mmJSON file of the N, C-alpha and C atoms, coordinates in Angstrom:
{"data_MODEL":{"atom_site":{
"group_PDB":["ATOM","ATOM","ATOM","ATOM","ATOM","ATOM","ATOM","ATOM","ATOM","ATOM","ATOM","ATOM","ATOM","ATOM","ATOM","ATOM","ATOM","ATOM","ATOM","ATOM","ATOM","ATOM","ATOM","ATOM","ATOM","ATOM","ATOM","ATOM","ATOM","ATOM","ATOM","ATOM","ATOM","ATOM","ATOM","ATOM","ATOM","ATOM","ATOM","ATOM","ATOM","ATOM","ATOM","ATOM","ATOM","ATOM","ATOM","ATOM","ATOM","ATOM","ATOM","ATOM","ATOM","ATOM","ATOM","ATOM","ATOM","ATOM","ATOM","ATOM","ATOM","ATOM","ATOM","ATOM","ATOM","ATOM","ATOM","ATOM","ATOM","ATOM","ATOM","ATOM","ATOM","ATOM","ATOM","ATOM","ATOM","ATOM","ATOM","ATOM","ATOM","ATOM","ATOM","ATOM","ATOM","ATOM","ATOM","ATOM","ATOM","ATOM","ATOM","ATOM","ATOM","ATOM","ATOM","ATOM","ATOM","ATOM","ATOM","ATOM","ATOM","ATOM","ATOM","ATOM","ATOM","ATOM","ATOM","ATOM","ATOM","ATOM","ATOM","ATOM","ATOM","ATOM","ATOM","ATOM","ATOM","ATOM","ATOM","ATOM","ATOM","ATOM","ATOM","ATOM","ATOM","ATOM","ATOM","ATOM","ATOM","ATOM","ATOM","ATOM","ATOM","ATOM","ATOM","ATOM","ATOM","ATOM","ATOM","ATOM","ATOM","ATOM","ATOM","ATOM","ATOM","ATOM","ATOM","ATOM","ATOM","ATOM","ATOM","ATOM","ATOM","ATOM","ATOM","ATOM","ATOM","ATOM","ATOM","ATOM","ATOM","ATOM","ATOM","ATOM","ATOM","ATOM","ATOM","ATOM","ATOM","ATOM","ATOM","ATOM","ATOM","ATOM","ATOM","ATOM","ATOM","ATOM","ATOM","ATOM","ATOM","ATOM","ATOM","ATOM","ATOM","ATOM"],
"id":[1,2,3,4,5,6,7,8,9,10,11,12,13,14,15,16,17,18,19,20,21,22,23,24,25,26,27,28,29,30,31,32,33,34,35,36,37,38,39,40,41,42,43,44,45,46,47,48,49,50,51,52,53,54,55,56,57,58,59,60,61,62,63,64,65,66,67,68,69,70,71,72,73,74,75,76,77,78,79,80,81,82,83,84,85,86,87,88,89,90,91,92,93,94,95,96,97,98,99,100,101,102,103,104,105,106,107,108,109,110,111,112,113,114,115,116,117,118,119,120,121,122,123,124,125,126,127,128,129,130,131,132,133,134,135,136,137,138,139,140,141,142,143,144,145,146,147,148,149,150,151,152,153,154,155,156,157,158,159,160,161,162,163,164,165,166,167,168,169,170,171,172,173,174,175,176,177,178,179,180,181,182,183,184,185,186],
"type_symbol":["N","C","C","N","C","C","N","C","C","N","C","C","N","C","C","N","C","C","N","C","C","N","C","C","N","C","C","N","C","C","N","C","C","N","C","C","N","C","C","N","C","C","N","C","C","N","C","C","N","C","C","N","C","C","N","C","C","N","C","C","N","C","C","N","C","C","N","C","C","N","C","C","N","C","C","N","C","C","N","C","C","N","C","C","N","C","C","N","C","C","N","C","C","N","C","C","N","C","C","N","C","C","N","C","C","N","C","C","N","C","C","N","C","C","N","C","C","N","C","C","N","C","C","N","C","C","N","C","C","N","C","C","N","C","C","N","C","C","N","C","C","N","C","C","N","C","C","N","C","C","N","C","C","N","C","C","N","C","C","N","C","C","N","C","C","N","C","C","N","C","C","N","C","C","N","C","C","N","C","C","N","C","C","N","C","C"],
"label_atom_id":["N","CA","C","N","CA","C","N","CA","C","N","CA","C","N","CA","C","N","CA","C","N","CA","C","N","CA","C","N","CA","C","N","CA","C","N","CA","C","N","CA","C","N","CA","C","N","CA","C","N","CA","C","N","CA","C","N","CA","C","N","CA","C","N","CA","C","N","CA","C","N","CA","C","N","CA","C","N","CA","C","N","CA","C","N","CA","C","N","CA","C","N","CA","C","N","CA","C","N","CA","C","N","CA","C","N","CA","C","N","CA","C","N","CA","C","N","CA","C","N","CA","C","N","CA","C","N","CA","C","N","CA","C","N","CA","C","N","CA","C","N","CA","C","N","CA","C","N","CA","C","N","CA","C","N","CA","C","N","CA","C","N","CA","C","N","CA","C","N","CA","C","N","CA","C","N","CA","C","N","CA","C","N","CA","C","N","CA","C","N","CA","C","N","CA","C","N","CA","C","N","CA","C","N","CA","C","N","CA","C","N","CA","C","N","CA","C"],
"label_alt_id":[null,null,null,null,null,null,null,null,null,null,null,null,null,null,null,null,null,null,null,null,null,null,null,null,null,null,null,null,null,null,null,null,null,null,null,null,null,null,null,null,null,null,null,null,null,null,null,null,null,null,null,null,null,null,null,null,null,null,null,null,null,null,null,null,null,null,null,null,null,null,null,null,null,null,null,null,null,null,null,null,null,null,null,null,null,null,null,null,null,null,null,null,null,null,null,null,null,null,null,null,null,null,null,null,null,null,null,null,null,null,null,null,null,null,null,null,null,null,null,null,null,null,null,null,null,null,null,null,null,null,null,null,null,null,null,null,null,null,null,null,null,null,null,null,null,null,null,null,null,null,null,null,null,null,null,null,null,null,null,null,null,null,null,null,null,null,null,null,null,null,null,null,null,null,null,null,null,null,null,null,null,null,null,null,null,null],
"label_comp_id":["GLN","GLN","GLN","CYS","CYS","CYS","PRO","PRO","PRO","ASP","ASP","ASP","ASN","ASN","ASN","GLU","GLU","GLU","VAL","VAL","VAL","LEU","LEU","LEU","PHE","PHE","PHE","ASP","ASP","ASP","SER","SER","SER","THR","THR","THR","GLY","GLY","GLY","VAL","VAL","VAL","ILE","ILE","ILE","LEU","LEU","LEU","SER","SER","SER","PRO","PRO","PRO","GLY","GLY","GLY","TYR","TYR","TYR","PRO","PRO","PRO","ASP","ASP","ASP","SER","SER","SER","TYR","TYR","TYR","PRO","PRO","PRO","ASN","ASN","ASN","LEU","LEU","LEU","GLN","GLN","GLN","MET","MET","MET","CYS","CYS","CYS","SER","SER","SER","TRP","TRP","TRP","MET","MET","MET","ILE","ILE","ILE","ASN","ASN","ASN","VAL","VAL","VAL","GLU","GLU","GLU","LYS","LYS","LYS","GLY","GLY","GLY","TYR","TYR","TYR","ASN","ASN","ASN","ILE","ILE","ILE","THR","THR","THR","LEU","LEU","LEU","HIS","HIS","HIS","PHE","PHE","PHE","GLU","GLU","GLU","LEU","LEU","LEU","PHE","PHE","PHE","GLN","GLN","GLN","THR","THR","THR","GLU","GLU","GLU","LYS","LYS","LYS","GLU","GLU","GLU","PHE","PHE","PHE","ASP","ASP","ASP","ILE","ILE","ILE","LEU","LEU","LEU","GLU","GLU","GLU","ILE","ILE","ILE","PHE","PHE","PHE","ASP","ASP","ASP"],
"label_asym_id":["A","A","A","A","A","A","A","A","A","A","A","A","A","A","A","A","A","A","A","A","A","A","A","A","A","A","A","A","A","A","A","A","A","A","A","A","A","A","A","A","A","A","A","A","A","A","A","A","A","A","A","A","A","A","A","A","A","A","A","A","A","A","A","A","A","A","A","A","A","A","A","A","A","A","A","A","A","A","A","A","A","A","A","A","A","A","A","A","A","A","A","A","A","A","A","A","A","A","A","A","A","A","A","A","A","A","A","A","A","A","A","A","A","A","A","A","A","A","A","A","A","A","A","A","A","A","A","A","A","A","A","A","A","A","A","A","A","A","A","A","A","A","A","A","A","A","A","A","A","A","A","A","A","A","A","A","A","A","A","A","A","A","A","A","A","A","A","A","A","A","A","A","A","A","A","A","A","A","A","A","A","A","A","A","A","A"],
"label_entity_id":["1","1","1","1","1","1","1","1","1","1","1","1","1","1","1","1","1","1","1","1","1","1","1","1","1","1","1","1","1","1","1","1","1","1","1","1","1","1","1","1","1","1","1","1","1","1","1","1","1","1","1","1","1","1","1","1","1","1","1","1","1","1","1","1","1","1","1","1","1","1","1","1","1","1","1","1","1","1","1","1","1","1","1","1","1","1","1","1","1","1","1","1","1","1","1","1","1","1","1","1","1","1","1","1","1","1","1","1","1","1","1","1","1","1","1","1","1","1","1","1","1","1","1","1","1","1","1","1","1","1","1","1","1","1","1","1","1","1","1","1","1","1","1","1","1","1","1","1","1","1","1","1","1","1","1","1","1","1","1","1","1","1","1","1","1","1","1","1","1","1","1","1","1","1","1","1","1","1","1","1","1","1","1","1","1","1"],
"label_seq_id":[1,1,1,2,2,2,3,3,3,4,4,4,5,5,5,6,6,6,7,7,7,8,8,8,9,9,9,10,10,10,11,11,11,12,12,12,13,13,13,14,14,14,15,15,15,16,16,16,17,17,17,18,18,18,19,19,19,20,20,20,21,21,21,22,22,22,23,23,23,24,24,24,25,25,25,26,26,26,27,27,27,28,28,28,29,29,29,30,30,30,31,31,31,32,32,32,33,33,33,34,34,34,35,35,35,36,36,36,37,37,37,38,38,38,39,39,39,40,40,40,41,41,41,42,42,42,43,43,43,44,44,44,45,45,45,46,46,46,47,47,47,48,48,48,49,49,49,50,50,50,51,51,51,52,52,52,53,53,53,54,54,54,55,55,55,56,56,56,57,57,57,58,58,58,59,59,59,60,60,60,61,61,61,62,62,62],
"pdbx_PDB_ins_code":[null,null,null,null,null,null,null,null,null,null,null,null,null,null,null,null,null,null,null,null,null,null,null,null,null,null,null,null,null,null,null,null,null,null,null,null,null,null,null,null,null,null,null,null,null,null,null,null,null,null,null,null,null,null,null,null,null,null,null,null,null,null,null,null,null,null,null,null,null,null,null,null,null,null,null,null,null,null,null,null,null,null,null,null,null,null,null,null,null,null,null,null,null,null,null,null,null,null,null,null,null,null,null,null,null,null,null,null,null,null,null,null,null,null,null,null,null,null,null,null,null,null,null,null,null,null,null,null,null,null,null,null,null,null,null,null,null,null,null,null,null,null,null,null,null,null,null,null,null,null,null,null,null,null,null,null,null,null,null,null,null,null,null,null,null,null,null,null,null,null,null,null,null,null,null,null,null,null,null,null,null,null,null,null,null,null],
"Cartn_x":[0.87,0.002,0.885,0.558,1.358,0.701,1.463,0.861,0.545,-0.487,-0.881,-0.691,0.437,0.774,0.903,1.603,1.856,2.743,2.42,3.18,3.968,5.302,6.172,6.72,6.709,7.211,8.317,8.562,9.565,10.959,11.851,13.205,14.05,13.659,14.332,13.243,13.584,12.606,13.126,12.332,12.685,11.467,11.727,10.694,11.034,10.083,10.327,9.358,9.796,8.935,7.822,6.583,5.517,5.937,5.707,6.065,7.515,8.356,9.769,9.973,10.908,11.952,11.518,10.269,9.8,9.464,9.147,8.754,7.391,7.104,5.801,4.935,3.604,2.723,2.885,2.487,2.52,1.563,1.833,0.978,0.821,1.894,1.876,2.267,1.579,1.917,2.064,3.313,3.576,4.033,3.645,4.011,4.2,5.363,5.668,6.044,5.619,5.999,6.702,7.915,8.716,8.769,8.268,8.246,9.215,9.941,10.819,10.609,10.99,10.884,11.869,11.498,12.34,13.741,14.765,16.131,16.748,15.964,16.442,16.618,17.461,17.705,17.166,16.976,16.589,17.726,18.136,19.146,18.515,18.662,18.161,19.363,19.265,20.318,19.67,20.149,19.615,20.591,20.172,21.036,20.948,19.761,19.557,18.42,18.686,17.669,17.723,16.607,16.515,15.228,15.301,14.116,13.977,12.765,12.519,12.519,13.466,13.644,12.312,12.072,10.902,9.61,9.639,8.408,8.482,9.631,9.785,10.438,9.935,10.452,10.586,11.675,11.854,11.977,11.14,11.219,11.432,12.433,12.7,12.718,11.929,11.897,11.563,11.855,11.641,10.438],
"Cartn_y":[-1.195,0.006,1.226,2.144,3.371,4.52,5.185,6.286,7.491,8.182,9.415,10.557,11.253,12.367,11.932,10.846,10.386,11.428,11.822,12.845,12.107,12.36,11.738,12.777,12.48,13.385,12.758,11.449,10.773,11.308,11.177,11.678,10.804,9.534,8.641,7.784,7.181,6.319,5.767,4.894,4.275,4.393,4.788,4.83,3.782,2.897,1.808,1.942,1.483,1.421,0.405,0.657,-0.313,-1.691,-2.725,-4.078,-4.436,-3.52,-3.78,-5.089,-5.934,-5.743,-6.088,-6.453,-6.754,-5.472,-5.61,-4.448,-3.943,-2.716,-2.141,-2.105,-2.051,-2.037,-0.784,-0.829,0.335,1.408,2.641,3.779,4.112,3.87,4.211,5.675,6.34,7.723,7.766,7.864,7.847,9.218,9.61,10.932,10.858,11.319,11.418,12.853,13.331,14.684,14.453,14.976,14.828,16.199,16.304,17.578,17.542,18.636,18.797,20.189,20.357,21.663,22.631,23.894,24.939,24.847,24.972,24.927,23.552,22.54,21.155,20.833,19.858,19.449,18.046,17.73,16.393,15.832,14.611,13.945,12.705,12.578,11.438,10.585,9.294,8.376,7.279,7.124,6.122,4.96,3.769,2.567,1.963,1.97,1.41,2.196,2.711,3.5,3.206,2.673,2.351,2.932,3.496,4.037,3.457,3.505,3.102,4.362,4.432,5.619,6.058,7.331,8.01,7.758,6.938,6.643,7.015,6.825,7.047,8.377,9.061,10.4,10.476,11.053,11.364,12.898,13.478,14.909,15.165,15.953,16.353,17.872,18.46,19.928,20.401,21.657,22.317,23.259],
"Cartn_z":[0.001,-0.009,0.006,-0.833,-0.997,-0.192,0.626,1.39,0.5,0.875,0.197,1.162,1.036,1.911,3.371,3.593,4.98,5.66,6.877,7.599,8.705,8.717,9.698,10.662,11.968,12.998,13.833,13.693,14.519,14.276,15.256,15.103,14.196,14.029,13.067,12.444,11.298,10.66,9.352,8.759,7.495,6.567,5.33,4.309,3.268,3.01,2.055,0.886,-0.257,-1.424,-1.176,-1.691,-1.521,-2.065,-1.273,-1.708,-1.547,-1.026,-0.856,-0.114,-0.547,-1.524,-2.96,-3.166,-4.516,-5.252,-6.531,-7.331,-6.878,-7.154,-6.807,-8.059,-7.891,-9.058,-9.866,-11.122,-12.001,-11.494,-11.915,-11.655,-10.175,-9.399,-7.98,-7.778,-6.891,-6.514,-4.995,-4.534,-3.086,-2.654,-1.45,-0.962,0.559,1.006,2.44,2.742,3.876,4.36,5.686,5.787,7.006,7.679,8.892,9.61,10.78,10.96,12.13,12.679,13.934,14.558,13.871,13.899,13.319,13.942,13.09,13.548,13.442,13.184,13.03,11.546,11.255,9.879,9.61,8.377,7.936,7.092,7.401,6.6,5.953,4.641,3.922,3.463,3.691,3.29,2.446,1.221,0.31,0.214,0.637,0.532,-0.85,-1.414,-2.746,-3.397,-4.588,-5.272,-6.74,-7.252,-8.685,-9.227,-10.413,-11.071,-12.452,-12.976,-14.335,-15.199,-16.136,-16.963,-17.578,-17.499,-18.071,-17.305,-16.244,-15.515,-14.038,-13.418,-11.98,-11.695,-10.701,-10.357,-8.846,-8.36,-6.964,-6.86,-6.037,-5.811,-4.326,-4.02,-2.626,-2.617,-1.777,-1.733,-0.337,-0.107,1.184,1.06],
"occupancy":[1.0,1.0,1.0,1.0,1.0,1.0,1.0,1.0,1.0,1.0,1.0,1.0,1.0,1.0,1.0,1.0,1.0,1.0,1.0,1.0,1.0,1.0,1.0,1.0,1.0,1.0,1.0,1.0,1.0,1.0,1.0,1.0,1.0,1.0,1.0,1.0,1.0,1.0,1.0,1.0,1.0,1.0,1.0,1.0,1.0,1.0,1.0,1.0,1.0,1.0,1.0,1.0,1.0,1.0,1.0,1.0,1.0,1.0,1.0,1.0,1.0,1.0,1.0,1.0,1.0,1.0,1.0,1.0,1.0,1.0,1.0,1.0,1.0,1.0,1.0,1.0,1.0,1.0,1.0,1.0,1.0,1.0,1.0,1.0,1.0,1.0,1.0,1.0,1.0,1.0,1.0,1.0,1.0,1.0,1.0,1.0,1.0,1.0,1.0,1.0,1.0,1.0,1.0,1.0,1.0,1.0,1.0,1.0,1.0,1.0,1.0,1.0,1.0,1.0,1.0,1.0,1.0,1.0,1.0,1.0,1.0,1.0,1.0,1.0,1.0,1.0,1.0,1.0,1.0,1.0,1.0,1.0,1.0,1.0,1.0,1.0,1.0,1.0,1.0,1.0,1.0,1.0,1.0,1.0,1.0,1.0,1.0,1.0,1.0,1.0,1.0,1.0,1.0,1.0,1.0,1.0,1.0,1.0,1.0,1.0,1.0,1.0,1.0,1.0,1.0,1.0,1.0,1.0,1.0,1.0,1.0,1.0,1.0,1.0,1.0,1.0,1.0,1.0,1.0,1.0,1.0,1.0,1.0,1.0,1.0,1.0],
"B_iso_or_equiv":[0.0,0.0,0.0,0.0,0.0,0.0,0.0,0.0,0.0,0.0,0.0,0.0,0.0,0.0,0.0,0.0,0.0,0.0,0.0,0.0,0.0,0.0,0.0,0.0,0.0,0.0,0.0,0.0,0.0,0.0,0.0,0.0,0.0,0.0,0.0,0.0,0.0,0.0,0.0,0.0,0.0,0.0,0.0,0.0,0.0,0.0,0.0,0.0,0.0,0.0,0.0,0.0,0.0,0.0,0.0,0.0,0.0,0.0,0.0,0.0,0.0,0.0,0.0,0.0,0.0,0.0,0.0,0.0,0.0,0.0,0.0,0.0,0.0,0.0,0.0,0.0,0.0,0.0,0.0,0.0,0.0,0.0,0.0,0.0,0.0,0.0,0.0,0.0,0.0,0.0,0.0,0.0,0.0,0.0,0.0,0.0,0.0,0.0,0.0,0.0,0.0,0.0,0.0,0.0,0.0,0.0,0.0,0.0,0.0,0.0,0.0,0.0,0.0,0.0,0.0,0.0,0.0,0.0,0.0,0.0,0.0,0.0,0.0,0.0,0.0,0.0,0.0,0.0,0.0,0.0,0.0,0.0,0.0,0.0,0.0,0.0,0.0,0.0,0.0,0.0,0.0,0.0,0.0,0.0,0.0,0.0,0.0,0.0,0.0,0.0,0.0,0.0,0.0,0.0,0.0,0.0,0.0,0.0,0.0,0.0,0.0,0.0,0.0,0.0,0.0,0.0,0.0,0.0,0.0,0.0,0.0,0.0,0.0,0.0,0.0,0.0,0.0,0.0,0.0,0.0,0.0,0.0,0.0,0.0,0.0,0.0],
"pdbx_formal_charge":[null,null,null,null,null,null,null,null,null,null,null,null,null,null,null,null,null,null,null,null,null,null,null,null,null,null,null,null,null,null,null,null,null,null,null,null,null,null,null,null,null,null,null,null,null,null,null,null,null,null,null,null,null,null,null,null,null,null,null,null,null,null,null,null,null,null,null,null,null,null,null,null,null,null,null,null,null,null,null,null,null,null,null,null,null,null,null,null,null,null,null,null,null,null,null,null,null,null,null,null,null,null,null,null,null,null,null,null,null,null,null,null,null,null,null,null,null,null,null,null,null,null,null,null,null,null,null,null,null,null,null,null,null,null,null,null,null,null,null,null,null,null,null,null,null,null,null,null,null,null,null,null,null,null,null,null,null,null,null,null,null,null,null,null,null,null,null,null,null,null,null,null,null,null,null,null,null,null,null,null,null,null,null,null,null,null],
"auth_seq_id":[1,1,1,2,2,2,3,3,3,4,4,4,5,5,5,6,6,6,7,7,7,8,8,8,9,9,9,10,10,10,11,11,11,12,12,12,13,13,13,14,14,14,15,15,15,16,16,16,17,17,17,18,18,18,19,19,19,20,20,20,21,21,21,22,22,22,23,23,23,24,24,24,25,25,25,26,26,26,27,27,27,28,28,28,29,29,29,30,30,30,31,31,31,32,32,32,33,33,33,34,34,34,35,35,35,36,36,36,37,37,37,38,38,38,39,39,39,40,40,40,41,41,41,42,42,42,43,43,43,44,44,44,45,45,45,46,46,46,47,47,47,48,48,48,49,49,49,50,50,50,51,51,51,52,52,52,53,53,53,54,54,54,55,55,55,56,56,56,57,57,57,58,58,58,59,59,59,60,60,60,61,61,61,62,62,62],
"auth_comp_id":["GLN","GLN","GLN","CYS","CYS","CYS","PRO","PRO","PRO","ASP","ASP","ASP","ASN","ASN","ASN","GLU","GLU","GLU","VAL","VAL","VAL","LEU","LEU","LEU","PHE","PHE","PHE","ASP","ASP","ASP","SER","SER","SER","THR","THR","THR","GLY","GLY","GLY","VAL","VAL","VAL","ILE","ILE","ILE","LEU","LEU","LEU","SER","SER","SER","PRO","PRO","PRO","GLY","GLY","GLY","TYR","TYR","TYR","PRO","PRO","PRO","ASP","ASP","ASP","SER","SER","SER","TYR","TYR","TYR","PRO","PRO","PRO","ASN","ASN","ASN","LEU","LEU","LEU","GLN","GLN","GLN","MET","MET","MET","CYS","CYS","CYS","SER","SER","SER","TRP","TRP","TRP","MET","MET","MET","ILE","ILE","ILE","ASN","ASN","ASN","VAL","VAL","VAL","GLU","GLU","GLU","LYS","LYS","LYS","GLY","GLY","GLY","TYR","TYR","TYR","ASN","ASN","ASN","ILE","ILE","ILE","THR","THR","THR","LEU","LEU","LEU","HIS","HIS","HIS","PHE","PHE","PHE","GLU","GLU","GLU","LEU","LEU","LEU","PHE","PHE","PHE","GLN","GLN","GLN","THR","THR","THR","GLU","GLU","GLU","LYS","LYS","LYS","GLU","GLU","GLU","PHE","PHE","PHE","ASP","ASP","ASP","ILE","ILE","ILE","LEU","LEU","LEU","GLU","GLU","GLU","ILE","ILE","ILE","PHE","PHE","PHE","ASP","ASP","ASP"],
"auth_asym_id":["A","A","A","A","A","A","A","A","A","A","A","A","A","A","A","A","A","A","A","A","A","A","A","A","A","A","A","A","A","A","A","A","A","A","A","A","A","A","A","A","A","A","A","A","A","A","A","A","A","A","A","A","A","A","A","A","A","A","A","A","A","A","A","A","A","A","A","A","A","A","A","A","A","A","A","A","A","A","A","A","A","A","A","A","A","A","A","A","A","A","A","A","A","A","A","A","A","A","A","A","A","A","A","A","A","A","A","A","A","A","A","A","A","A","A","A","A","A","A","A","A","A","A","A","A","A","A","A","A","A","A","A","A","A","A","A","A","A","A","A","A","A","A","A","A","A","A","A","A","A","A","A","A","A","A","A","A","A","A","A","A","A","A","A","A","A","A","A","A","A","A","A","A","A","A","A","A","A","A","A","A","A","A","A","A","A"],
"auth_atom_id":["N","CA","C","N","CA","C","N","CA","C","N","CA","C","N","CA","C","N","CA","C","N","CA","C","N","CA","C","N","CA","C","N","CA","C","N","CA","C","N","CA","C","N","CA","C","N","CA","C","N","CA","C","N","CA","C","N","CA","C","N","CA","C","N","CA","C","N","CA","C","N","CA","C","N","CA","C","N","CA","C","N","CA","C","N","CA","C","N","CA","C","N","CA","C","N","CA","C","N","CA","C","N","CA","C","N","CA","C","N","CA","C","N","CA","C","N","CA","C","N","CA","C","N","CA","C","N","CA","C","N","CA","C","N","CA","C","N","CA","C","N","CA","C","N","CA","C","N","CA","C","N","CA","C","N","CA","C","N","CA","C","N","CA","C","N","CA","C","N","CA","C","N","CA","C","N","CA","C","N","CA","C","N","CA","C","N","CA","C","N","CA","C","N","CA","C","N","CA","C","N","CA","C","N","CA","C","N","CA","C","N","CA","C","N","CA","C"],
"pdbx_PDB_model_num":[1,1,1,1,1,1,1,1,1,1,1,1,1,1,1,1,1,1,1,1,1,1,1,1,1,1,1,1,1,1,1,1,1,1,1,1,1,1,1,1,1,1,1,1,1,1,1,1,1,1,1,1,1,1,1,1,1,1,1,1,1,1,1,1,1,1,1,1,1,1,1,1,1,1,1,1,1,1,1,1,1,1,1,1,1,1,1,1,1,1,1,1,1,1,1,1,1,1,1,1,1,1,1,1,1,1,1,1,1,1,1,1,1,1,1,1,1,1,1,1,1,1,1,1,1,1,1,1,1,1,1,1,1,1,1,1,1,1,1,1,1,1,1,1,1,1,1,1,1,1,1,1,1,1,1,1,1,1,1,1,1,1,1,1,1,1,1,1,1,1,1,1,1,1,1,1,1,1,1,1,1,1,1,1,1,1]
}}}
């Protein structure tokens, strides 16, 4: 199941692709929002990241 604008507040956590470690279904739209208190930083670490050319997009913004 793919989250739709899931909001995360924990100080640490893991975000996994739907169905991980298997492939996910076509036409998935997943969205996570990570919130921290003002003055704190967010660090993202990718251990394995694969996309399908012309179909998969990762957007990270503030």
